[in-house]
C-alpha positions as CSV (number, residue, x, y, z in Angstrom):
1,M,-16.4,-16.7,-5.4
2,Q,-18.2,-19.8,-4.8
3,T,-16.6,-20.6,-1.6
4,R,-16.9,-17.1,0.1
5,E,-19.2,-16.9,3.4
6,W,-20.7,-13.5,4.7
7,K,-21.4,-14.7,8.5
8,N,-21.2,-18.5,8.0
9,R,-22.7,-18.6,5.2
10,K,-22.3,-18.9,1.4
11,V,-22.8,-15.6,-0.5
12,G,-24.7,-17.7,-3.3
13,T,-27.4,-19.0,-0.6
14,W,-28.3,-14.9,0.4
15,G,-31.5,-13.8,-1.3
16,D,-34.0,-15.3,-4.0
17,A,-31.2,-16.2,-6.2
18,G,-27.0,-16.1,-6.1
19,C,-24.8,-15.8,-9.5
20,F,-21.9,-17.3,-10.4
21,S,-19.8,-16.2,-13.1
22,F,-17.4,-19.4,-15.0
23,Q,-15.6,-16.4,-17.2
24,A,-12.1,-17.6,-17.5
25,S,-10.4,-15.1,-14.8
26,K,-12.5,-16.7,-12.2
27,N,-11.6,-19.5,-9.3
28,L,-13.6,-21.6,-11.1
29,N,-14.0,-21.0,-14.5
30,S,-14.8,-22.7,-18.1
31,G,-14.3,-19.8,-20.4
32,E,-17.3,-18.2,-20.4
33,G,-20.9,-18.5,-19.0
34,G,-22.6,-19.0,-15.2
35,A,-24.8,-19.9,-12.8
36,I,-27.7,-19.0,-10.5
37,L,-28.7,-20.6,-7.6
38,T,-31.5,-20.9,-6.0
39,A,-34.3,-22.4,-3.7
40,D,-37.1,-21.5,-5.1
41,G,-38.9,-24.0,-7.8
42,D,-40.7,-21.1,-10.0
43,L,-37.6,-19.2,-10.1
44,A,-35.5,-21.9,-11.1
45,E,-38.1,-22.9,-14.0
46,R,-38.1,-19.1,-15.5
47,C,-34.3,-18.9,-15.6
48,F,-34.1,-22.1,-16.7
49,A,-37.1,-21.4,-19.5
50,F,-34.4,-17.6,-20.2
51,H,-31.5,-19.9,-20.9
52,N,-32.7,-22.4,-22.8
53,N,-34.5,-20.3,-25.7
54,G,-37.9,-19.9,-23.5
55,R,-38.4,-23.6,-23.1
56,G,-39.4,-25.0,-19.7
57,R,-37.2,-28.5,-18.4
58,K,-40.4,-29.9,-18.2
59,I,-40.5,-29.5,-21.9
60,S,-39.8,-33.2,-23.4
61,G,-40.0,-34.8,-26.9
62,Y,-40.6,-32.9,-29.6
63,D,-42.2,-30.7,-27.6
64,F,-41.0,-27.1,-29.1
65,S,-43.7,-24.7,-27.0
66,Y,-42.3,-21.9,-25.5
67,R,-43.3,-21.0,-22.3
68,A,-41.1,-17.2,-22.0
69,G,-39.1,-15.1,-24.0
70,G,-35.5,-16.4,-23.9
71,A,-32.5,-17.0,-25.4
72,N,-29.6,-19.5,-26.0
73,L,-27.4,-19.1,-23.5
74,R,-26.8,-22.9,-22.8
75,M,-23.7,-24.4,-21.4
76,T,-21.9,-26.7,-23.6
77,E,-20.7,-30.2,-22.4
78,F,-17.4,-29.3,-23.0
79,Q,-17.4,-26.6,-20.6
80,A,-19.4,-28.6,-17.9
81,A,-16.6,-31.4,-18.0
82,L,-14.2,-28.4,-17.1
83,L,-16.2,-27.5,-14.4
84,M,-16.7,-30.8,-13.1
85,A,-12.8,-32.0,-13.0
86,Q,-12.1,-28.7,-11.8
87,M,-14.8,-29.0,-8.6
88,T,-12.4,-32.0,-7.6
89,R,-10.0,-29.5,-6.3
90,L,-12.2,-26.3,-5.4
91,E,-11.5,-26.7,-1.5
92,E,-7.8,-27.3,-1.4
93,Q,-7.4,-24.1,-4.0
94,S,-9.5,-22.0,-1.9
95,T,-8.0,-22.8,0.7
96,T,-4.7,-22.2,-1.0
97,R,-5.1,-18.8,-1.3
98,E,-6.4,-18.1,1.9
99,E,-3.1,-19.3,3.4
100,N,-1.1,-17.3,0.6
101,A,-2.9,-14.3,0.7
102,A,-2.7,-14.2,4.8
103,Y,1.3,-15.0,4.4
104,L,1.1,-12.2,1.9
105,T,-1.0,-9.3,3.6
106,K,1.7,-9.5,7.3
107,M,4.7,-9.0,5.0
108,L,3.7,-6.4,2.4
109,R,1.5,-4.8,6.0
110,E,5.6,-4.4,7.0
111,I,6.1,-1.9,3.7
112,P,5.5,1.9,3.9
113,G,3.1,2.7,1.6
114,I,1.4,-0.7,0.8
115,L,-2.1,-0.5,2.3
116,P,-3.5,-4.4,1.8
117,L,-7.1,-4.7,2.3
118,K,-9.1,-5.3,4.9
119,M,-11.5,-7.7,5.3
120,Y,-15.1,-7.0,7.6
121,E,-16.2,-8.3,10.1
122,G,-18.8,-10.3,8.7
123,C,-16.6,-11.9,5.8
124,T,-16.0,-15.5,7.9
125,R,-14.1,-16.6,4.4
126,N,-12.7,-14.4,1.5
127,A,-12.3,-16.8,-1.9
128,Y,-9.7,-14.1,-3.3
129,H,-10.9,-13.8,-6.5
130,L,-8.3,-10.9,-6.9
131,Y,-5.7,-9.8,-4.1
132,M,-5.8,-5.5,-4.0
133,F,-4.3,-3.6,-2.4
134,R,-3.9,0.6,-2.3
135,Y,-0.7,1.9,-3.0
136,D,0.3,5.0,-1.4
137,K,2.7,7.2,-3.7
138,R,3.6,9.6,-0.7
139,A,5.7,6.9,-0.1
140,F,7.1,6.1,-3.0
141,A,8.8,9.9,-3.7
142,D,5.3,10.3,-5.5
143,A,5.9,8.1,-8.5
144,P,2.7,7.8,-10.1
145,R,1.0,4.0,-10.2
146,R,1.6,3.3,-13.3
147,A,5.1,3.9,-13.1
148,F,5.1,1.0,-9.6
149,L,3.1,-0.9,-12.0
150,K,6.2,-0.9,-14.8
151,A,8.9,-1.5,-11.8
152,L,6.6,-4.7,-10.6
153,S,6.1,-5.6,-13.7
154,G,9.8,-5.4,-14.8
155,E,10.2,-7.5,-11.5
156,G,8.8,-10.4,-12.7
157,I,5.4,-9.9,-10.9
158,P,1.9,-9.5,-13.3
159,C,-0.4,-6.9,-11.8
160,S,-2.8,-4.2,-13.2
161,G,-4.2,-1.5,-11.4
162,G,-8.0,-2.5,-11.8
163,Y,-11.2,-0.7,-13.6
164,A,-11.9,2.6,-13.8
165,P,-14.5,4.4,-12.2
166,L,-17.8,4.0,-13.7
167,N,-18.7,7.3,-13.8
168,K,-15.4,8.3,-15.6
169,E,-16.2,5.4,-18.6
170,P,-16.3,7.1,-22.0
171,F,-19.4,6.1,-23.0
172,L,-21.1,8.3,-20.1
173,A,-19.3,11.2,-21.0
174,D,-20.7,10.7,-24.8
175,T,-24.2,9.9,-24.1
176,V,-24.1,13.4,-22.0
177,N,-22.7,15.3,-25.0
178,S,-24.2,13.8,-27.6
179,K,-26.9,15.9,-29.9
180,A,-30.1,13.8,-29.0
181,Y,-28.9,14.6,-24.9
182,K,-28.3,18.2,-25.6
183,T,-31.7,18.7,-27.3
184,I,-33.6,17.1,-24.6
185,Y,-31.8,18.1,-22.0
186,S,-30.7,21.9,-21.1
187,P,-26.9,22.6,-20.3
188,R,-27.9,23.6,-16.8
189,R,-28.8,20.1,-15.9
190,L,-26.6,18.1,-17.9
191,A,-24.0,19.8,-15.6
192,R,-25.7,19.1,-12.5
193,W,-26.4,15.5,-13.5
194,T,-22.3,15.5,-13.9
195,E,-21.5,16.9,-10.6
196,R,-23.9,15.0,-9.0
197,N,-22.2,12.1,-9.9
198,Q,-18.9,12.9,-9.1
199,C,-17.2,10.5,-6.8
200,P,-14.1,11.6,-5.2
201,V,-13.1,8.5,-2.8
202,N,-14.0,6.5,-5.5
203,D,-11.7,8.0,-8.2
204,R,-9.3,8.2,-5.4
205,L,-9.5,4.5,-4.6
206,C,-9.4,3.4,-8.5
207,E,-6.3,5.5,-8.6
208,E,-4.5,3.9,-6.0
209,A,-5.5,0.2,-6.3
210,V,-3.4,-2.3,-7.4
211,W,-4.5,-5.8,-8.0
212,F,-3.3,-9.3,-8.2
213,T,-5.3,-12.1,-9.6
214,Q,-6.4,-15.2,-7.9
215,T,-3.9,-17.7,-10.1
216,M,-1.0,-15.6,-8.3
217,L,-2.5,-17.2,-5.0
218,L,-1.7,-20.5,-6.3
219,G,1.7,-20.6,-5.9
220,T,3.5,-21.5,-2.8
221,K,4.9,-19.4,0.0
222,R,8.7,-18.4,-1.6
223,D,6.1,-17.0,-4.6
224,M,4.6,-15.0,-1.4
225,E,7.8,-14.0,-0.3
226,Q,9.3,-12.9,-3.9
227,I,6.3,-10.7,-4.3
228,A,7.1,-9.1,-1.4
229,E,10.5,-8.8,-2.1
230,A,10.3,-6.9,-5.0
231,I,8.3,-4.5,-3.5
232,R,10.4,-3.8,-1.2
233,K,13.6,-3.5,-3.7
234,I,10.8,-1.2,-5.2
235,H,10.4,1.0,-2.3
236,K,13.8,0.9,-0.8
237,H,14.8,2.6,-4.9
238,S,11.9,4.4,-5.1
239,G,13.7,7.5,-5.8
240,E,14.7,6.5,-9.1
241,L,10.6,6.0,-9.9
242,R,9.5,8.7,-11.3
243,K,12.6,8.4,-14.0
244,V,10.4,5.1,-15.3
245,Q,8.2,6.2,-18.5
246,A,4.9,4.3,-18.6
């Protein structure tokens, strides 16, 4: 994520502040945590105070005065050491991901029903936190994506279907159908809200998406070839996919 560029400018430098996650799945990770980048000194002080129990960085000694509301969100020294060690190979790994992603995309484009994502024109560098493509079941004997994912996993290729649509998350339905909401809002208004928040295009994308994690792109060219070979094999035998139990 830290190496991604939009119009030859690092994404973390756009706007007043840029945020990065160091969660375990990220390209640069320490298990949990994150960082904020900004060129605004006042904003930097406010952010520091927020993550430091409300105490600013300029307070020294035994002055525990609180300048703002905040929480204890401080990174440990051990996490910092993990991140610093990874910084020495971040650029090399980013280049490896880009090269492998381009090689894999070239092969997958030749397989019917597999649609690798295209980069926007302004994206001058992709960090490839995830490698994603769309699965068109019509080219696979109308077998559902879950059958494809299971078959691909069976070939030794880790994969997932990614996120569900946000508007379909259970907590929203539970909220709309709650006693409190039904007391406050009329049935007509709740139904209108639900209808207005339908996103059929997003639903389709979520139904077709296939994800590979960024760590897979750190492999060799032969690893990329084996991924493509596994998908070609599944396509060749797609008539049997519908027999696969999810």
